[in-house]
C-alpha beads as a LAMMPS data file, in Angstrom:
LAMMPS data file: protein, C-alpha beads

278 atoms
277 bonds

1 atom types
1 bond types

-500.0 500.0 xlo xhi
-500.0 500.0 ylo yhi
-500.0 500.0 zlo zhi

Masses

1 110.0

Atoms # bond

1 1 1 264.898 56.944 211.249
2 1 1 262.840 59.081 213.598
3 1 1 263.334 62.821 213.444
4 1 1 263.602 64.457 216.830
5 1 1 261.769 67.748 217.302
6 1 1 264.049 70.728 217.279
7 1 1 264.106 73.154 220.140
8 1 1 262.808 76.602 219.215
9 1 1 265.591 79.072 218.557
10 1 1 263.665 82.357 218.729
11 1 1 260.180 83.722 219.263
12 1 1 259.232 83.066 215.624
13 1 1 259.698 79.316 216.105
14 1 1 257.560 79.437 219.238
15 1 1 254.869 81.362 217.348
16 1 1 254.975 78.830 214.520
17 1 1 254.415 75.905 216.904
18 1 1 251.443 77.644 218.530
19 1 1 249.699 78.721 215.360
20 1 1 246.119 77.640 215.042
21 1 1 243.947 77.347 211.958
22 1 1 241.933 74.648 210.244
23 1 1 243.476 71.174 209.997
24 1 1 243.115 69.521 206.590
25 1 1 244.456 66.140 207.739
26 1 1 241.110 64.339 207.532
27 1 1 239.891 65.781 204.228
28 1 1 241.329 62.926 202.129
29 1 1 239.928 60.349 204.536
30 1 1 236.456 61.909 204.410
31 1 1 236.563 62.062 200.607
32 1 1 237.599 58.402 200.468
33 1 1 234.782 57.332 202.806
34 1 1 232.248 59.311 200.783
35 1 1 233.350 57.803 197.441
36 1 1 234.233 54.196 198.377
37 1 1 232.219 53.361 201.502
38 1 1 229.161 55.447 200.557
39 1 1 229.336 57.211 203.927
40 1 1 227.986 60.717 203.577
41 1 1 228.907 63.392 206.109
42 1 1 226.023 64.765 208.175
43 1 1 224.287 67.778 206.728
44 1 1 222.199 70.423 208.428
45 1 1 218.436 69.995 208.029
46 1 1 216.502 73.080 207.074
47 1 1 213.961 74.129 209.685
48 1 1 210.940 76.371 209.314
49 1 1 209.318 78.785 211.749
50 1 1 208.067 82.340 212.120
51 1 1 208.483 84.011 215.525
52 1 1 208.423 87.680 216.439
53 1 1 208.178 90.090 219.344
54 1 1 207.500 93.757 220.027
55 1 1 208.402 95.932 223.007
56 1 1 205.676 98.272 224.248
57 1 1 205.693 101.017 226.845
58 1 1 205.072 98.711 229.799
59 1 1 204.806 95.234 228.239
60 1 1 206.325 92.813 225.738
61 1 1 204.293 90.778 223.248
62 1 1 205.671 87.614 221.616
63 1 1 204.067 85.490 218.905
64 1 1 204.791 82.313 216.949
65 1 1 203.253 79.957 214.430
66 1 1 202.542 76.299 215.290
67 1 1 204.006 74.234 212.427
68 1 1 206.747 71.707 213.184
69 1 1 208.542 70.298 210.136
70 1 1 210.609 67.166 209.630
71 1 1 212.495 67.872 206.434
72 1 1 209.852 68.273 203.695
73 1 1 207.047 66.902 205.907
74 1 1 204.778 68.585 208.434
75 1 1 205.344 66.690 211.684
76 1 1 202.925 68.688 213.874
77 1 1 200.274 71.222 212.915
78 1 1 199.789 72.665 216.382
79 1 1 203.054 72.541 218.329
80 1 1 203.922 75.125 220.986
81 1 1 206.886 77.423 220.318
82 1 1 206.403 79.826 223.247
83 1 1 208.496 78.680 226.209
84 1 1 208.276 79.578 229.883
85 1 1 211.473 80.782 231.568
86 1 1 210.129 82.623 234.625
87 1 1 206.901 84.310 235.663
88 1 1 208.075 87.543 234.049
89 1 1 210.229 86.090 231.229
90 1 1 209.157 84.055 228.185
91 1 1 210.778 83.267 224.847
92 1 1 209.769 82.155 221.374
93 1 1 212.021 79.580 219.743
94 1 1 213.019 78.688 216.186
95 1 1 215.359 75.912 215.113
96 1 1 215.655 72.318 216.314
97 1 1 212.679 71.357 218.485
98 1 1 214.600 69.071 220.860
99 1 1 217.353 71.645 221.386
100 1 1 214.779 74.334 222.151
101 1 1 212.848 72.174 224.613
102 1 1 215.907 71.106 226.582
103 1 1 217.687 74.474 226.487
104 1 1 214.639 76.373 227.760
105 1 1 213.983 73.698 230.404
106 1 1 217.580 73.995 231.655
107 1 1 217.291 77.772 231.741
108 1 1 213.945 77.618 233.555
109 1 1 215.518 75.397 236.237
110 1 1 218.596 77.611 236.643
111 1 1 216.571 80.815 236.902
112 1 1 214.203 79.291 239.458
113 1 1 217.168 78.199 241.588
114 1 1 218.624 81.703 241.244
115 1 1 215.308 83.250 242.305
116 1 1 215.121 81.069 245.415
117 1 1 218.779 81.716 246.283
118 1 1 218.574 85.493 245.960
119 1 1 214.938 86.017 246.950
120 1 1 214.483 88.528 244.120
121 1 1 212.748 88.539 240.767
122 1 1 215.132 87.442 237.980
123 1 1 216.211 90.066 235.459
124 1 1 215.958 89.620 231.714
125 1 1 219.637 90.438 231.120
126 1 1 220.612 87.561 233.433
127 1 1 218.765 85.035 231.283
128 1 1 220.217 86.534 228.096
129 1 1 223.786 86.314 229.413
130 1 1 223.358 82.707 230.538
131 1 1 221.796 81.651 227.232
132 1 1 224.449 83.503 225.239
133 1 1 227.288 81.876 227.183
134 1 1 225.797 78.407 226.844
135 1 1 225.111 78.671 223.104
136 1 1 228.518 80.195 222.353
137 1 1 230.197 77.293 224.116
138 1 1 228.624 74.885 221.618
139 1 1 229.560 77.032 218.581
140 1 1 226.130 76.937 216.959
141 1 1 225.622 73.159 217.131
142 1 1 222.643 73.714 219.441
143 1 1 219.972 74.940 217.049
144 1 1 218.318 77.582 219.210
145 1 1 217.254 80.902 217.696
146 1 1 215.324 82.766 220.376
147 1 1 213.237 85.908 220.702
148 1 1 213.259 86.523 224.454
149 1 1 211.140 89.086 226.227
150 1 1 210.330 90.032 229.769
151 1 1 209.514 92.785 232.236
152 1 1 211.672 93.286 235.338
153 1 1 212.485 96.095 237.770
154 1 1 214.101 98.120 234.974
155 1 1 211.125 97.843 232.595
156 1 1 210.298 95.826 229.465
157 1 1 213.093 94.238 227.418
158 1 1 213.192 92.371 224.108
159 1 1 216.246 90.406 222.922
160 1 1 217.200 88.384 219.885
161 1 1 219.559 85.440 220.548
162 1 1 221.279 83.590 217.710
163 1 1 222.458 79.942 217.814
164 1 1 226.132 80.981 217.927
165 1 1 225.557 83.102 221.045
166 1 1 225.316 86.641 219.651
167 1 1 222.537 88.840 221.046
168 1 1 220.697 92.011 220.031
169 1 1 218.445 94.292 222.068
170 1 1 215.713 95.612 219.787
171 1 1 212.279 97.283 219.979
172 1 1 210.863 94.688 217.551
173 1 1 212.370 91.612 215.904
174 1 1 211.584 88.434 213.998
175 1 1 213.402 85.146 213.457
176 1 1 212.906 81.956 211.493
177 1 1 212.410 81.087 207.839
178 1 1 209.367 83.367 207.609
179 1 1 211.086 86.313 209.273
180 1 1 211.341 88.374 206.079
181 1 1 207.589 88.441 205.567
182 1 1 206.987 89.165 209.262
183 1 1 209.630 91.901 209.346
184 1 1 207.933 93.655 206.427
185 1 1 204.809 94.020 208.576
186 1 1 206.668 95.123 211.715
187 1 1 208.829 97.704 209.959
188 1 1 205.837 99.341 208.296
189 1 1 203.376 99.341 211.215
190 1 1 205.317 99.321 214.513
191 1 1 205.033 102.362 216.783
192 1 1 206.593 102.986 220.157
193 1 1 203.335 104.172 221.782
194 1 1 201.216 101.105 220.956
195 1 1 198.787 99.622 223.455
196 1 1 198.768 95.948 224.392
197 1 1 195.783 95.207 222.136
198 1 1 197.496 96.968 219.228
199 1 1 200.680 95.021 219.914
200 1 1 198.787 91.721 219.921
201 1 1 197.115 92.587 216.624
202 1 1 200.454 93.593 215.083
203 1 1 202.373 90.447 216.024
204 1 1 199.437 88.279 214.929
205 1 1 199.449 90.023 211.543
206 1 1 203.211 89.492 211.261
207 1 1 202.877 85.778 212.019
208 1 1 200.059 85.470 209.480
209 1 1 202.385 87.015 206.882
210 1 1 204.948 84.330 207.678
211 1 1 202.341 81.566 207.571
212 1 1 200.982 82.554 204.161
213 1 1 204.336 83.407 202.517
214 1 1 206.676 80.728 203.905
215 1 1 206.283 76.974 203.361
216 1 1 208.124 76.209 206.591
217 1 1 205.551 78.129 208.658
218 1 1 201.895 77.322 209.137
219 1 1 199.152 76.304 211.511
220 1 1 197.795 78.748 214.068
221 1 1 198.969 81.907 215.835
222 1 1 200.105 81.772 219.472
223 1 1 200.613 85.021 221.381
224 1 1 202.234 85.724 224.762
225 1 1 201.691 88.983 226.658
226 1 1 204.205 89.805 229.418
227 1 1 203.577 92.620 231.901
228 1 1 204.908 93.493 235.356
229 1 1 202.243 91.157 236.814
230 1 1 203.501 88.159 234.809
231 1 1 203.056 86.518 231.438
232 1 1 200.071 84.877 229.816
233 1 1 200.107 82.640 226.736
234 1 1 197.099 82.971 224.438
235 1 1 197.115 79.562 222.811
236 1 1 195.665 79.469 219.271
237 1 1 194.586 83.099 219.429
238 1 1 193.971 82.967 215.682
239 1 1 193.301 80.015 213.404
240 1 1 193.791 81.302 209.864
241 1 1 193.934 77.810 208.312
242 1 1 190.905 76.113 209.803
243 1 1 189.640 73.280 207.657
244 1 1 186.239 74.104 206.169
245 1 1 185.346 70.724 204.702
246 1 1 185.995 67.751 206.951
247 1 1 185.582 64.149 205.826
248 1 1 182.808 62.306 207.621
249 1 1 184.466 59.601 209.700
250 1 1 182.586 56.336 209.927
251 1 1 183.807 53.798 212.445
252 1 1 184.484 50.204 211.509
253 1 1 181.611 47.880 212.472
254 1 1 182.192 45.290 215.183
255 1 1 183.497 42.061 213.705
256 1 1 185.484 43.606 210.868
257 1 1 188.705 42.246 212.377
258 1 1 188.224 38.588 213.423
259 1 1 189.428 37.485 216.856
260 1 1 191.873 34.622 216.300
261 1 1 192.874 33.924 219.885
262 1 1 191.691 35.076 223.299
263 1 1 193.517 34.551 226.600
264 1 1 192.225 35.406 230.072
265 1 1 194.984 35.760 232.633
266 1 1 194.376 35.712 236.371
267 1 1 196.436 38.424 238.033
268 1 1 198.199 37.701 241.294
269 1 1 197.058 39.576 244.394
270 1 1 199.794 41.497 246.220
271 1 1 199.296 41.915 249.960
272 1 1 201.081 44.920 251.437
273 1 1 200.667 44.234 255.167
274 1 1 202.503 41.029 255.927
275 1 1 203.254 40.021 259.528
276 1 1 206.274 37.819 260.072
277 1 1 205.988 35.048 262.631
278 1 1 208.711 35.107 265.286

Bonds

1 1 1 2
2 1 2 3
3 1 3 4
4 1 4 5
5 1 5 6
6 1 6 7
7 1 7 8
8 1 8 9
9 1 9 10
10 1 10 11
11 1 11 12
12 1 12 13
13 1 13 14
14 1 14 15
15 1 15 16
16 1 16 17
17 1 17 18
18 1 18 19
19 1 19 20
20 1 20 21
21 1 21 22
22 1 22 23
23 1 23 24
24 1 24 25
25 1 25 26
26 1 26 27
27 1 27 28
28 1 28 29
29 1 29 30
30 1 30 31
31 1 31 32
32 1 32 33
33 1 33 34
34 1 34 35
35 1 35 36
36 1 36 37
37 1 37 38
38 1 38 39
39 1 39 40
40 1 40 41
41 1 41 42
42 1 42 43
43 1 43 44
44 1 44 45
45 1 45 46
46 1 46 47
47 1 47 48
48 1 48 49
49 1 49 50
50 1 50 51
51 1 51 52
52 1 52 53
53 1 53 54
54 1 54 55
55 1 55 56
56 1 56 57
57 1 57 58
58 1 58 59
59 1 59 60
60 1 60 61
61 1 61 62
62 1 62 63
63 1 63 64
64 1 64 65
65 1 65 66
66 1 66 67
67 1 67 68
68 1 68 69
69 1 69 70
70 1 70 71
71 1 71 72
72 1 72 73
73 1 73 74
74 1 74 75
75 1 75 76
76 1 76 77
77 1 77 78
78 1 78 79
79 1 79 80
80 1 80 81
81 1 81 82
82 1 82 83
83 1 83 84
84 1 84 85
85 1 85 86
86 1 86 87
87 1 87 88
88 1 88 89
89 1 89 90
90 1 90 91
91 1 91 92
92 1 92 93
93 1 93 94
94 1 94 95
95 1 95 96
96 1 96 97
97 1 97 98
98 1 98 99
99 1 99 100
100 1 100 101
101 1 101 102
102 1 102 103
103 1 103 104
104 1 104 105
105 1 105 106
106 1 106 107
107 1 107 108
108 1 108 109
109 1 109 110
110 1 110 111
111 1 111 112
112 1 112 113
113 1 113 114
114 1 114 115
115 1 115 116
116 1 116 117
117 1 117 118
118 1 118 119
119 1 119 120
120 1 120 121
121 1 121 122
122 1 122 123
123 1 123 124
124 1 124 125
125 1 125 126
126 1 126 127
127 1 127 128
128 1 128 129
129 1 129 130
130 1 130 131
131 1 131 132
132 1 132 133
133 1 133 134
134 1 134 135
135 1 135 136
136 1 136 137
137 1 137 138
138 1 138 139
139 1 139 140
140 1 140 141
141 1 141 142
142 1 142 143
143 1 143 144
144 1 144 145
145 1 145 146
146 1 146 147
147 1 147 148
148 1 148 149
149 1 149 150
150 1 150 151
151 1 151 152
152 1 152 153
153 1 153 154
154 1 154 155
155 1 155 156
156 1 156 157
157 1 157 158
158 1 158 159
159 1 159 160
160 1 160 161
161 1 161 162
162 1 162 163
163 1 163 164
164 1 164 165
165 1 165 166
166 1 166 167
167 1 167 168
168 1 168 169
169 1 169 170
170 1 170 171
171 1 171 172
172 1 172 173
173 1 173 174
174 1 174 175
175 1 175 176
176 1 176 177
177 1 177 178
178 1 178 179
179 1 179 180
180 1 180 181
181 1 181 182
182 1 182 183
183 1 183 184
184 1 184 185
185 1 185 186
186 1 186 187
187 1 187 188
188 1 188 189
189 1 189 190
190 1 190 191
191 1 191 192
192 1 192 193
193 1 193 194
194 1 194 195
195 1 195 196
196 1 196 197
197 1 197 198
198 1 198 199
199 1 199 200
200 1 200 201
201 1 201 202
202 1 202 203
203 1 203 204
204 1 204 205
205 1 205 206
206 1 206 207
207 1 207 208
208 1 208 209
209 1 209 210
210 1 210 211
211 1 211 212
212 1 212 213
213 1 213 214
214 1 214 215
215 1 215 216
216 1 216 217
217 1 217 218
218 1 218 219
219 1 219 220
220 1 220 221
221 1 221 222
222 1 222 223
223 1 223 224
224 1 224 225
225 1 225 226
226 1 226 227
227 1 227 228
228 1 228 229
229 1 229 230
230 1 230 231
231 1 231 232
232 1 232 233
233 1 233 234
234 1 234 235
235 1 235 236
236 1 236 237
237 1 237 238
238 1 238 239
239 1 239 240
240 1 240 241
241 1 241 242
242 1 242 243
243 1 243 244
244 1 244 245
245 1 245 246
246 1 246 247
247 1 247 248
248 1 248 249
249 1 249 250
250 1 250 251
251 1 251 252
252 1 252 253
253 1 253 254
254 1 254 255
255 1 255 256
256 1 256 257
257 1 257 258
258 1 258 259
259 1 259 260
260 1 260 261
261 1 261 262
262 1 262 263
263 1 263 264
264 1 264 265
265 1 265 266
266 1 266 267
267 1 267 268
268 1 268 269
269 1 269 270
270 1 270 271
271 1 271 272
272 1 272 273
273 1 273 274
274 1 274 275
275 1 275 276
276 1 276 277
277 1 277 278
C-alpha cells in the first residue's frame, strides 16, 4: 500500500524536506559494480608541472617548464604552457592539458569580443573574474590551475587561480607539482625593486629548481615578459637538459622493404567553368 506524503505541519517539517547533504543511495550500487562487474570508478590522474610568476615595478614575468606527462610517461618534452589571453594579459597553466587549451582559448575569444565592444584595453581583474566564475561553476572538474599576469591602466597585476575558482593576488607565486621547490627560490630571492632582467633570471632559476627536484617537471624553461607595450614569450630561453650524446641515425637503404604491389591511378580532371547549352 502506497504511503501518501504528509503535509508539513510547522517550519521544522519544511526545513527537514529542504535539507541538503550528500546522498548515499548509490554507494551500495557502486560497491556492487566494483566487486562483481569489475567496473572501477574513475580516479583523478596525477599531473606534473612547475609554473611561476613575479610582479615587478612596471612589468610581470611568468615562466613554465615544458614537460607534458601522461600518467607515469613523458608525453611531450617541449610543450607550451604559456597561454595568450590578450596583448597585455598572459597566463601559465598547470593541470589537464586539454582543459587548459580550451579554457584559455574561450577566454581569449571572450576578451577579444569585449575589447571590440568597449573599444578599451581589457583589465586583468576582468579576466580573473570570468575565469573564477567559469571554474567555480564546474566545481573543480576542469583541471585548470593558472598563474595569470598582465599590465593594464592600473599597473601590473599577478593572480593565482585554482581549479575550484578561488583566486589570490600576490607579488610572486608558483603552482604545480614542482611548486615547493620553485617557491623556495622565490621566497629567498624575490625583491620588490627588481628589474626585468633580474625577474627573468629569478623565475628561470625557480623553474630549474622544479625541473631538477620534481619528476613531473622537466624539459626547458619558457619565460613571458609582460609590460605596458604588450607581452613577449621567450620560447626555450634556457635548455638545462640538452642531450650531450646523440645516437648517430643511419637511414635504411633503398630496397630494405620490398614493394609487393604498385598501382597507378589516373585522377579525373575537374573543370570549373562549364557553360550550359540553352
